[in-house]
Every structure is written in structure tokens, then in C-alpha cells.
N, CA, C and O atoms as a Maestro MAE file, in Angstrom:
{
 s_m_m2io_version
 :::
 2.0.0
}

f_m_ct {
 s_m_title
 :::
 protein
 m_atom[280] {
  # First column is atom index #
  i_m_mmod_type
  r_m_x_coord
  r_m_y_coord
  r_m_z_coord
  i_m_residue_number
  s_m_chain_name
  s_m_pdb_residue_name
  s_m_pdb_atom_name
  i_m_atomic_number
  :::
  1 25 -28.708 -46.589 -38.051 1 A "MET " " N  " 7
  2 3 -28.387 -47.960 -37.702 1 A "MET " " CA " 6
  3 2 -28.913 -48.298 -36.313 1 A "MET " " C  " 6
  4 15 -29.657 -49.265 -36.152 1 A "MET " " O  " 8
  5 25 -28.539 -47.517 -35.315 2 A "CYS " " N  " 7
  6 3 -28.969 -47.793 -33.945 2 A "CYS " " CA " 6
  7 2 -29.930 -46.699 -33.510 2 A "CYS " " C  " 6
  8 15 -29.503 -45.648 -33.033 2 A "CYS " " O  " 8
  9 25 -31.184 -46.933 -33.666 3 A "ARG " " N  " 7
  10 3 -32.161 -45.905 -33.323 3 A "ARG " " CA " 6
  11 2 -32.222 -45.609 -31.839 3 A "ARG " " C  " 6
  12 15 -32.700 -44.544 -31.448 3 A "ARG " " O  " 8
  13 25 -31.743 -46.537 -30.989 4 A "SER " " N  " 7
  14 3 -31.807 -46.312 -29.550 4 A "SER " " CA " 6
  15 2 -30.647 -45.451 -29.039 4 A "SER " " C  " 6
  16 15 -30.629 -45.074 -27.867 4 A "SER " " O  " 8
  17 25 -29.687 -45.140 -29.904 5 A "ILE " " N  " 7
  18 3 -28.589 -44.265 -29.501 5 A "ILE " " CA " 6
  19 2 -29.061 -42.830 -29.653 5 A "ILE " " C  " 6
  20 15 -29.471 -42.413 -30.737 5 A "ILE " " O  " 8
  21 25 -29.002 -42.078 -28.562 6 A "LYS " " N  " 7
  22 3 -29.465 -40.697 -28.627 6 A "LYS " " CA " 6
  23 2 -28.367 -39.782 -29.142 6 A "LYS " " C  " 6
  24 15 -27.180 -40.077 -29.007 6 A "LYS " " O  " 8
  25 25 -28.773 -38.686 -29.725 7 A "GLN " " N  " 7
  26 3 -27.817 -37.685 -30.204 7 A "GLN " " CA " 6
  27 2 -27.104 -37.084 -29.004 7 A "GLN " " C  " 6
  28 15 -27.754 -36.679 -28.040 7 A "GLN " " O  " 8
  29 25 -25.788 -37.019 -29.048 8 A "LEU " " N  " 7
  30 3 -25.010 -36.504 -27.923 8 A "LEU " " CA " 6
  31 2 -24.531 -35.076 -28.144 8 A "LEU " " C  " 6
  32 15 -24.116 -34.411 -27.195 8 A "LEU " " O  " 8
  33 25 -24.581 -34.599 -29.376 9 A "ARG " " N  " 7
  34 3 -24.095 -33.251 -29.660 9 A "ARG " " CA " 6
  35 2 -25.179 -32.239 -29.337 9 A "ARG " " C  " 6
  36 15 -26.218 -32.184 -29.995 9 A "ARG " " O  " 8
  37 25 -24.922 -31.450 -28.326 10 A "ASP " " N  " 7
  38 3 -25.837 -30.387 -27.905 10 A "ASP " " CA " 6
  39 2 -24.975 -29.265 -27.358 10 A "ASP " " C  " 6
  40 15 -24.273 -29.452 -26.364 10 A "ASP " " O  " 8
  41 25 -25.019 -28.107 -27.991 11 A "ALA " " N  " 7
  42 3 -24.156 -26.992 -27.604 11 A "ALA " " CA " 6
  43 2 -24.426 -26.497 -26.185 11 A "ALA " " C  " 6
  44 15 -23.527 -25.961 -25.538 11 A "ALA " " O  " 8
  45 25 -25.635 -26.667 -25.703 12 A "GLU " " N  " 7
  46 3 -25.973 -26.139 -24.384 12 A "GLU " " CA " 6
  47 2 -25.808 -27.159 -23.267 12 A "GLU " " C  " 6
  48 15 -25.477 -26.793 -22.139 12 A "GLU " " O  " 8
  49 25 -26.031 -28.419 -23.566 13 A "ILE " " N  " 7
  50 3 -25.927 -29.467 -22.545 13 A "ILE " " CA " 6
  51 2 -24.935 -30.519 -23.031 13 A "ILE " " C  " 6
  52 15 -25.291 -31.378 -23.836 13 A "ILE " " O  " 8
  53 25 -23.686 -30.458 -22.545 14 A "PRO " " N  " 7
  54 3 -22.689 -31.428 -23.001 14 A "PRO " " CA " 6
  55 2 -23.034 -32.851 -22.555 14 A "PRO " " C  " 6
  56 15 -23.652 -33.061 -21.511 14 A "PRO " " O  " 8
  57 25 -22.623 -33.809 -23.365 15 A "ALA " " N  " 7
  58 3 -22.853 -35.220 -23.050 15 A "ALA " " CA " 6
  59 2 -22.052 -35.615 -21.813 15 A "ALA " " C  " 6
  60 15 -20.945 -35.125 -21.592 15 A "ALA " " O  " 8
  61 25 -22.621 -36.497 -21.022 16 A "THR " " N  " 7
  62 3 -21.922 -37.007 -19.842 16 A "THR " " CA " 6
  63 2 -21.135 -38.265 -20.219 16 A "THR " " C  " 6
  64 15 -21.377 -38.871 -21.263 16 A "THR " " O  " 8
  65 25 -20.211 -38.638 -19.372 17 A "GLU " " N  " 7
  66 3 -19.456 -39.876 -19.585 17 A "GLU " " CA " 6
  67 2 -20.399 -41.072 -19.670 17 A "GLU " " C  " 6
  68 15 -20.181 -41.981 -20.471 17 A "GLU " " O  " 8
  69 25 -21.437 -41.076 -18.853 18 A "GLU " " N  " 7
  70 3 -22.400 -42.175 -18.860 18 A "GLU " " CA " 6
  71 2 -23.128 -42.259 -20.198 18 A "GLU " " C  " 6
  72 15 -23.343 -43.351 -20.723 18 A "GLU " " O  " 8
  73 25 -23.507 -41.103 -20.751 19 A "GLU " " N  " 7
  74 3 -24.189 -41.093 -22.044 19 A "GLU " " CA " 6
  75 2 -23.263 -41.559 -23.166 19 A "GLU " " C  " 6
  76 15 -23.685 -42.291 -24.062 19 A "GLU " " O  " 8
  77 25 -22.011 -41.137 -23.114 20 A "ILE " " N  " 7
  78 3 -21.034 -41.550 -24.123 20 A "ILE " " CA " 6
  79 2 -20.823 -43.056 -24.050 20 A "ILE " " C  " 6
  80 15 -20.822 -43.734 -25.077 20 A "ILE " " O  " 8
  81 25 -20.646 -43.573 -22.859 21 A "ARG " " N  " 7
  82 3 -20.419 -45.014 -22.673 21 A "ARG " " CA " 6
  83 2 -21.656 -45.814 -23.119 21 A "ARG " " C  " 6
  84 15 -21.521 -46.853 -23.764 21 A "ARG " " O  " 8
  85 25 -22.849 -45.333 -22.778 22 A "ALA " " N  " 7
  86 3 -24.071 -46.037 -23.166 22 A "ALA " " CA " 6
  87 2 -24.224 -46.080 -24.683 22 A "ALA " " C  " 6
  88 15 -24.627 -47.103 -25.237 22 A "ALA " " O  " 8
  89 25 -23.906 -44.986 -25.353 23 A "ALA " " N  " 7
  90 3 -23.984 -44.961 -26.816 23 A "ALA " " CA " 6
  91 2 -22.963 -45.923 -27.423 23 A "ALA " " C  " 6
  92 15 -23.265 -46.640 -28.376 23 A "ALA " " O  " 8
  93 25 -21.751 -45.931 -26.863 24 A "ALA " " N  " 7
  94 3 -20.708 -46.845 -27.348 24 A "ALA " " CA " 6
  95 2 -21.133 -48.296 -27.152 24 A "ALA " " C  " 6
  96 15 -20.945 -49.127 -28.040 24 A "ALA " " O  " 8
  97 25 -21.700 -48.594 -26.002 25 A "LEU " " N  " 7
  98 3 -22.156 -49.951 -25.714 25 A "LEU " " CA " 6
  99 2 -23.243 -50.376 -26.697 25 A "LEU " " C  " 6
  100 15 -23.201 -51.494 -27.212 25 A "LEU " " O  " 8
  101 25 -24.205 -49.512 -26.963 26 A "GLN " " N  " 7
  102 3 -25.272 -49.835 -27.908 26 A "GLN " " CA " 6
  103 2 -24.706 -50.078 -29.308 26 A "GLN " " C  " 6
  104 15 -25.138 -50.991 -30.011 26 A "GLN " " O  " 8
  105 25 -23.742 -49.255 -29.700 27 A "PHE " " N  " 7
  106 3 -23.133 -49.420 -31.015 27 A "PHE " " CA " 6
  107 2 -22.418 -50.766 -31.122 27 A "PHE " " C  " 6
  108 15 -22.604 -51.492 -32.098 27 A "PHE " " O  " 8
  109 25 -21.605 -51.098 -30.124 28 A "VAL " " N  " 7
  110 3 -20.858 -52.360 -30.155 28 A "VAL " " CA " 6
  111 2 -21.814 -53.547 -30.092 28 A "VAL " " C  " 6
  112 15 -21.582 -54.554 -30.761 28 A "VAL " " O  " 8
  113 25 -22.863 -53.452 -29.317 29 A "ARG " " N  " 7
  114 3 -23.867 -54.530 -29.279 29 A "ARG " " CA " 6
  115 2 -24.467 -54.747 -30.662 29 A "ARG " " C  " 6
  116 15 -24.607 -55.885 -31.109 29 A "ARG " " O  " 8
  117 25 -24.820 -53.661 -31.336 30 A "LYS " " N  " 7
  118 3 -25.446 -53.756 -32.653 30 A "LYS " " CA " 6
  119 2 -24.485 -54.368 -33.668 30 A "LYS " " C  " 6
  120 15 -24.857 -55.268 -34.421 30 A "LYS " " O  " 8
  121 25 -23.254 -53.878 -33.682 31 A "VAL " " N  " 7
  122 3 -22.275 -54.342 -34.657 31 A "VAL " " CA " 6
  123 2 -21.880 -55.798 -34.402 31 A "VAL " " C  " 6
  124 15 -21.756 -56.585 -35.340 31 A "VAL " " O  " 8
  125 25 -21.682 -56.153 -33.125 32 A "SER " " N  " 7
  126 3 -21.208 -57.498 -32.785 32 A "SER " " CA " 6
  127 2 -22.326 -58.536 -32.783 32 A "SER " " C  " 6
  128 15 -22.075 -59.724 -32.986 32 A "SER " " O  " 8
  129 25 -23.560 -58.087 -32.553 33 A "GLY " " N  " 7
  130 3 -24.665 -59.028 -32.432 33 A "GLY " " CA " 6
  131 2 -24.789 -59.639 -31.048 33 A "GLY " " C  " 6
  132 15 -25.619 -60.522 -30.827 33 A "GLY " " O  " 8
  133 25 -23.968 -59.175 -30.116 34 A "TYR " " N  " 7
  134 3 -24.001 -59.687 -28.739 34 A "TYR " " CA " 6
  135 2 -24.664 -58.687 -27.809 34 A "TYR " " C  " 6
  136 15 -24.357 -57.495 -27.849 34 A "TYR " " O  " 8
  137 25 -25.559 -59.160 -26.985 35 A "ARG " " N  " 7
  138 3 -26.046 -58.327 -25.881 35 A "ARG " " CA " 6
  139 2 -25.032 -58.434 -24.762 35 A "ARG " " C  " 6
  140 15 -24.620 -57.429 -24.181 35 A "ARG " " O  " 8
  141 25 -24.635 -59.654 -24.465 36 A "ARG " " N  " 7
  142 3 -23.547 -59.944 -23.526 36 A "ARG " " CA " 6
  143 2 -22.648 -60.968 -24.199 36 A "ARG " " C  " 6
  144 15 -23.106 -62.055 -24.550 36 A "ARG " " O  " 8
  145 25 -21.383 -60.639 -24.383 37 A "PRO " " N  " 7
  146 3 -20.496 -61.580 -25.058 37 A "PRO " " CA " 6
  147 2 -20.124 -62.751 -24.154 37 A "PRO " " C  " 6
  148 15 -20.246 -62.674 -22.931 37 A "PRO " " O  " 8
  149 25 -19.674 -63.822 -24.772 38 A "SER " " N  " 7
  150 3 -19.183 -64.969 -24.003 38 A "SER " " CA " 6
  151 2 -17.891 -64.568 -23.291 38 A "SER " " C  " 6
  152 15 -17.302 -63.532 -23.603 38 A "SER " " O  " 8
  153 25 -17.460 -65.378 -22.349 39 A "LYS " " N  " 7
  154 3 -16.217 -65.086 -21.627 39 A "LYS " " CA " 6
  155 2 -15.035 -64.962 -22.579 39 A "LYS " " C  " 6
  156 15 -14.137 -64.145 -22.374 39 A "LYS " " O  " 8
  157 25 -15.050 -65.780 -23.616 40 A "VAL " " N  " 7
  158 3 -13.962 -65.755 -24.603 40 A "VAL " " CA " 6
  159 2 -13.903 -64.405 -25.315 40 A "VAL " " C  " 6
  160 15 -12.818 -63.908 -25.619 40 A "VAL " " O  " 8
  161 25 -15.062 -63.816 -25.580 41 A "ASN " " N  " 7
  162 3 -15.124 -62.563 -26.339 41 A "ASN " " CA " 6
  163 2 -15.273 -61.317 -25.469 41 A "ASN " " C  " 6
  164 15 -15.291 -60.204 -25.995 41 A "ASN " " O  " 8
  165 25 -15.379 -61.478 -24.168 42 A "ALA " " N  " 7
  166 3 -15.653 -60.347 -23.272 42 A "ALA " " CA " 6
  167 2 -14.581 -59.267 -23.344 42 A "ALA " " C  " 6
  168 15 -14.902 -58.079 -23.382 42 A "ALA " " O  " 8
  169 25 -13.325 -59.660 -23.365 43 A "GLU " " N  " 7
  170 3 -12.242 -58.669 -23.388 43 A "GLU " " CA " 6
  171 2 -12.277 -57.842 -24.672 43 A "GLU " " C  " 6
  172 15 -12.154 -56.618 -24.625 43 A "GLU " " O  " 8
  173 25 -12.443 -58.498 -25.804 44 A "ALA " " N  " 7
  174 3 -12.511 -57.789 -27.082 44 A "ALA " " CA " 6
  175 2 -13.735 -56.864 -27.120 44 A "ALA " " C  " 6
  176 15 -13.655 -55.745 -27.629 44 A "ALA " " O  " 8
  177 25 -14.855 -57.329 -26.587 45 A "PHE " " N  " 7
  178 3 -16.083 -56.546 -26.546 45 A "PHE " " CA " 6
  179 2 -15.881 -55.282 -25.715 45 A "PHE " " C  " 6
  180 15 -16.218 -54.185 -26.160 45 A "PHE " " O  " 8
  181 25 -15.334 -55.431 -24.512 46 A "GLU " " N  " 7
  182 3 -15.115 -54.282 -23.623 46 A "GLU " " CA " 6
  183 2 -14.101 -53.305 -24.214 46 A "GLU " " C  " 6
  184 15 -14.264 -52.089 -24.110 46 A "GLU " " O  " 8
  185 25 -13.065 -53.843 -24.827 47 A "ARG " " N  " 7
  186 3 -12.060 -52.984 -25.467 47 A "ARG " " CA " 6
  187 2 -12.711 -52.173 -26.592 47 A "ARG " " C  " 6
  188 15 -12.418 -50.988 -26.755 47 A "ARG " " O  " 8
  189 25 -13.587 -52.810 -27.361 48 A "ALA " " N  " 7
  190 3 -14.288 -52.106 -28.432 48 A "ALA " " CA " 6
  191 2 -15.170 -50.993 -27.871 48 A "ALA " " C  " 6
  192 15 -15.210 -49.896 -28.427 48 A "ALA " " O  " 8
  193 25 -15.870 -51.265 -26.782 49 A "VAL " " N  " 7
  194 3 -16.708 -50.238 -26.149 49 A "VAL " " CA " 6
  195 2 -15.833 -49.063 -25.716 49 A "VAL " " C  " 6
  196 15 -16.186 -47.906 -25.944 49 A "VAL " " O  " 8
  197 25 -14.700 -49.358 -25.095 50 A "ASP " " N  " 7
  198 3 -13.782 -48.298 -24.655 50 A "ASP " " CA " 6
  199 2 -13.283 -47.464 -25.841 50 A "ASP " " C  " 6
  200 15 -13.228 -46.237 -25.766 50 A "ASP " " O  " 8
  201 25 -12.922 -48.137 -26.925 51 A "GLU " " N  " 7
  202 3 -12.398 -47.439 -28.099 51 A "GLU " " CA " 6
  203 2 -13.470 -46.587 -28.779 51 A "GLU " " C  " 6
  204 15 -13.188 -45.471 -29.217 51 A "GLU " " O  " 8
  205 25 -14.676 -47.095 -28.868 52 A "VAL " " N  " 7
  206 3 -15.768 -46.322 -29.471 52 A "VAL " " CA " 6
  207 2 -16.094 -45.120 -28.583 52 A "VAL " " C  " 6
  208 15 -16.343 -44.027 -29.091 52 A "VAL " " O  " 8
  209 25 -16.093 -45.311 -27.273 53 A "ALA " " N  " 7
  210 3 -16.360 -44.203 -26.352 53 A "ALA " " CA " 6
  211 2 -15.281 -43.131 -26.493 53 A "ALA " " C  " 6
  212 15 -15.594 -41.940 -26.506 53 A "ALA " " O  " 8
  213 25 -14.024 -43.535 -26.597 54 A "GLU " " N  " 7
  214 3 -12.933 -42.567 -26.753 54 A "GLU " " CA " 6
  215 2 -13.057 -41.821 -28.080 54 A "GLU " " C  " 6
  216 15 -12.867 -40.605 -28.125 54 A "GLU " " O  " 8
  217 25 -13.370 -42.529 -29.146 55 A "ALA " " N  " 7
  218 3 -13.561 -41.884 -30.446 55 A "ALA " " CA " 6
  219 2 -14.728 -40.890 -30.386 55 A "ALA " " C  " 6
  220 15 -14.676 -39.823 -30.997 55 A "ALA " " O  " 8
  221 25 -15.765 -41.248 -29.654 56 A "THR " " N  " 7
  222 3 -16.925 -40.365 -29.499 56 A "THR " " CA " 6
  223 2 -16.535 -39.105 -28.739 56 A "THR " " C  " 6
  224 15 -16.914 -38.000 -29.125 56 A "THR " " O  " 8
  225 25 -15.767 -39.274 -27.645 57 A "ARG " " N  " 7
  226 3 -15.295 -38.111 -26.879 57 A "ARG " " CA " 6
  227 2 -14.503 -37.168 -27.782 57 A "ARG " " C  " 6
  228 15 -14.731 -35.958 -27.775 57 A "ARG " " O  " 8
  229 25 -13.571 -37.722 -28.560 58 A "LYS " " N  " 7
  230 3 -12.737 -36.909 -29.450 58 A "LYS " " CA " 6
  231 2 -13.590 -36.185 -30.478 58 A "LYS " " C  " 6
  232 15 -13.370 -35.005 -30.752 58 A "LYS " " O  " 8
  233 25 -14.555 -36.880 -31.044 59 A "LEU " " N  " 7
  234 3 -15.446 -36.254 -32.020 59 A "LEU " " CA " 6
  235 2 -16.193 -35.084 -31.398 59 A "LEU " " C  " 6
  236 15 -16.251 -34.003 -31.984 59 A "LEU " " O  " 8
  237 25 -16.762 -35.288 -30.218 60 A "LEU " " N  " 7
  238 3 -17.526 -34.221 -29.565 60 A "LEU " " CA " 6
  239 2 -16.647 -33.037 -29.199 60 A "LEU " " C  " 6
  240 15 -17.080 -31.890 -29.308 60 A "LEU " " O  " 8
  241 25 -15.418 -33.297 -28.768 61 A "VAL " " N  " 7
  242 3 -14.486 -32.201 -28.469 61 A "VAL " " CA " 6
  243 2 -14.203 -31.419 -29.750 61 A "VAL " " C  " 6
  244 15 -14.225 -30.189 -29.748 61 A "VAL " " O  " 8
  245 25 -13.937 -32.135 -30.842 62 A "ASN " " N  " 7
  246 3 -13.630 -31.477 -32.113 62 A "ASN " " CA " 6
  247 2 -14.819 -30.735 -32.686 62 A "ASN " " C  " 6
  248 15 -14.647 -29.782 -33.446 62 A "ASN " " O  " 8
  249 25 -16.013 -31.153 -32.339 63 A "LEU " " N  " 7
  250 3 -17.226 -30.448 -32.769 63 A "LEU " " CA " 6
  251 2 -17.591 -29.342 -31.788 63 A "LEU " " C  " 6
  252 15 -18.615 -28.677 -31.950 63 A "LEU " " O  " 8
  253 25 -16.762 -29.147 -30.779 64 A "ASN " " N  " 7
  254 3 -16.995 -28.166 -29.733 64 A "ASN " " CA " 6
  255 2 -18.281 -28.402 -28.957 64 A "ASN " " C  " 6
  256 15 -18.903 -27.460 -28.466 64 A "ASN " " O  " 8
  257 25 -18.677 -29.669 -28.851 65 A "ALA " " N  " 7
  258 3 -19.888 -30.005 -28.125 65 A "ALA " " CA " 6
  259 2 -19.560 -30.622 -26.771 65 A "ALA " " C  " 6
  260 15 -20.461 -31.003 -26.024 65 A "ALA " " O  " 8
  261 25 -18.276 -30.719 -26.459 66 A "LEU " " N  " 7
  262 3 -17.841 -31.303 -25.196 66 A "LEU " " CA " 6
  263 2 -16.533 -30.639 -24.821 66 A "LEU " " C  " 6
  264 15 -15.652 -30.479 -25.667 66 A "LEU " " O  " 8
  265 25 -16.396 -30.255 -23.573 67 A "THR " " N  " 7
  266 3 -15.133 -29.681 -23.147 67 A "THR " " CA " 6
  267 2 -14.110 -30.792 -22.977 67 A "THR " " C  " 6
  268 15 -14.485 -31.895 -22.579 67 A "THR " " O  " 8
  269 25 -12.823 -30.550 -23.261 68 A "PRO " " N  " 7
  270 3 -11.811 -31.592 -23.169 68 A "PRO " " CA " 6
  271 2 -11.730 -32.263 -21.805 68 A "PRO " " C  " 6
  272 15 -11.345 -33.430 -21.726 68 A "PRO " " O  " 8
  273 25 -12.076 -31.575 -20.746 69 A "SER " " N  " 7
  274 3 -11.991 -32.170 -19.403 69 A "SER " " CA " 6
  275 2 -13.178 -33.033 -19.065 69 A "SER " " C  " 6
  276 15 -13.122 -33.775 -18.084 69 A "SER " " O  " 8
  277 25 -14.258 -32.973 -19.834 70 A "ASN " " N  " 7
  278 3 -15.479 -33.740 -19.556 70 A "ASN " " CA " 6
  279 2 -15.350 -35.162 -19.983 70 A "ASN " " C  " 6
  280 15 -16.288 -35.943 -19.821 70 A "ASN " " O  " 8
  :::
 }
 m_bond[279] {
  # First column is bond index #
  i_m_from
  i_m_to
  i_m_order
  :::
  1 1 2 1
  2 2 3 1
  3 3 4 2
  4 3 5 1
  5 5 6 1
  6 6 7 1
  7 7 8 2
  8 7 9 1
  9 9 10 1
  10 10 11 1
  11 11 12 2
  12 11 13 1
  13 13 14 1
  14 14 15 1
  15 15 16 2
  16 15 17 1
  17 17 18 1
  18 18 19 1
  19 19 20 2
  20 19 21 1
  21 21 22 1
  22 22 23 1
  23 23 24 2
  24 23 25 1
  25 25 26 1
  26 26 27 1
  27 27 28 2
  28 27 29 1
  29 29 30 1
  30 30 31 1
  31 31 32 2
  32 31 33 1
  33 33 34 1
  34 34 35 1
  35 35 36 2
  36 35 37 1
  37 37 38 1
  38 38 39 1
  39 39 40 2
  40 39 41 1
  41 41 42 1
  42 42 43 1
  43 43 44 2
  44 43 45 1
  45 45 46 1
  46 46 47 1
  47 47 48 2
  48 47 49 1
  49 49 50 1
  50 50 51 1
  51 51 52 2
  52 51 53 1
  53 53 54 1
  54 54 55 1
  55 55 56 2
  56 55 57 1
  57 57 58 1
  58 58 59 1
  59 59 60 2
  60 59 61 1
  61 61 62 1
  62 62 63 1
  63 63 64 2
  64 63 65 1
  65 65 66 1
  66 66 67 1
  67 67 68 2
  68 67 69 1
  69 69 70 1
  70 70 71 1
  71 71 72 2
  72 71 73 1
  73 73 74 1
  74 74 75 1
  75 75 76 2
  76 75 77 1
  77 77 78 1
  78 78 79 1
  79 79 80 2
  80 79 81 1
  81 81 82 1
  82 82 83 1
  83 83 84 2
  84 83 85 1
  85 85 86 1
  86 86 87 1
  87 87 88 2
  88 87 89 1
  89 89 90 1
  90 90 91 1
  91 91 92 2
  92 91 93 1
  93 93 94 1
  94 94 95 1
  95 95 96 2
  96 95 97 1
  97 97 98 1
  98 98 99 1
  99 99 100 2
  100 99 101 1
  101 101 102 1
  102 102 103 1
  103 103 104 2
  104 103 105 1
  105 105 106 1
  106 106 107 1
  107 107 108 2
  108 107 109 1
  109 109 110 1
  110 110 111 1
  111 111 112 2
  112 111 113 1
  113 113 114 1
  114 114 115 1
  115 115 116 2
  116 115 117 1
  117 117 118 1
  118 118 119 1
  119 119 120 2
  120 119 121 1
  121 121 122 1
  122 122 123 1
  123 123 124 2
  124 123 125 1
  125 125 126 1
  126 126 127 1
  127 127 128 2
  128 127 129 1
  129 129 130 1
  130 130 131 1
  131 131 132 2
  132 131 133 1
  133 133 134 1
  134 134 135 1
  135 135 136 2
  136 135 137 1
  137 137 138 1
  138 138 139 1
  139 139 140 2
  140 139 141 1
  141 141 142 1
  142 142 143 1
  143 143 144 2
  144 143 145 1
  145 145 146 1
  146 146 147 1
  147 147 148 2
  148 147 149 1
  149 149 150 1
  150 150 151 1
  151 151 152 2
  152 151 153 1
  153 153 154 1
  154 154 155 1
  155 155 156 2
  156 155 157 1
  157 157 158 1
  158 158 159 1
  159 159 160 2
  160 159 161 1
  161 161 162 1
  162 162 163 1
  163 163 164 2
  164 163 165 1
  165 165 166 1
  166 166 167 1
  167 167 168 2
  168 167 169 1
  169 169 170 1
  170 170 171 1
  171 171 172 2
  172 171 173 1
  173 173 174 1
  174 174 175 1
  175 175 176 2
  176 175 177 1
  177 177 178 1
  178 178 179 1
  179 179 180 2
  180 179 181 1
  181 181 182 1
  182 182 183 1
  183 183 184 2
  184 183 185 1
  185 185 186 1
  186 186 187 1
  187 187 188 2
  188 187 189 1
  189 189 190 1
  190 190 191 1
  191 191 192 2
  192 191 193 1
  193 193 194 1
  194 194 195 1
  195 195 196 2
  196 195 197 1
  197 197 198 1
  198 198 199 1
  199 199 200 2
  200 199 201 1
  201 201 202 1
  202 202 203 1
  203 203 204 2
  204 203 205 1
  205 205 206 1
  206 206 207 1
  207 207 208 2
  208 207 209 1
  209 209 210 1
  210 210 211 1
  211 211 212 2
  212 211 213 1
  213 213 214 1
  214 214 215 1
  215 215 216 2
  216 215 217 1
  217 217 218 1
  218 218 219 1
  219 219 220 2
  220 219 221 1
  221 221 222 1
  222 222 223 1
  223 223 224 2
  224 223 225 1
  225 225 226 1
  226 226 227 1
  227 227 228 2
  228 227 229 1
  229 229 230 1
  230 230 231 1
  231 231 232 2
  232 231 233 1
  233 233 234 1
  234 234 235 1
  235 235 236 2
  236 235 237 1
  237 237 238 1
  238 238 239 1
  239 239 240 2
  240 239 241 1
  241 241 242 1
  242 242 243 1
  243 243 244 2
  244 243 245 1
  245 245 246 1
  246 246 247 1
  247 247 248 2
  248 247 249 1
  249 249 250 1
  250 250 251 1
  251 251 252 2
  252 251 253 1
  253 253 254 1
  254 254 255 1
  255 255 256 2
  256 255 257 1
  257 257 258 1
  258 258 259 1
  259 259 260 2
  260 259 261 1
  261 261 262 1
  262 262 263 1
  263 263 264 2
  264 263 265 1
  265 265 266 1
  266 266 267 1
  267 267 268 2
  268 267 269 1
  269 269 270 1
  270 270 271 1
  271 271 272 2
  272 271 273 1
  273 273 274 1
  274 274 275 1
  275 275 276 2
  276 275 277 1
  277 277 278 1
  278 278 279 1
  279 279 280 2
  :::
 }
}
């Protein structure tokens, strides 16, 4: 779906918070159709980015590709 999102699972080099957030942002942009949401939609957009980033962190931890403290 989002070809610009890079693979974050790497056993030797764990993903950084910046990489996780960037992937989440790209995903939400693609799904929502917004590059930058209007003021009315900004809160929902940012909340979605936060939730996708958190889900990504949990997935990587469960795949043992990210340490829980990272």
C-alpha cells in the first residue's frame, strides 16, 4: 500500500522512534488522503499517528525486533 514506508523489522538494527513515527505518519497520510489535515481534523490525524506508532512499537517488541525500552 505505502511503498515509501521502509521495513522496520531488522534483528541487528532496531527501529528508532523517528523511523516508527515516520512510518505511522506515512500510513495515516495514505489512509486519510491528507498530507496536512485541516485544523478541524488535526487532532484526529495526530491521534491516529500516535496510535499507529504505538501499535507498531508493540508489534516490533512482540516480533523481538525492538527492545521494550526503545
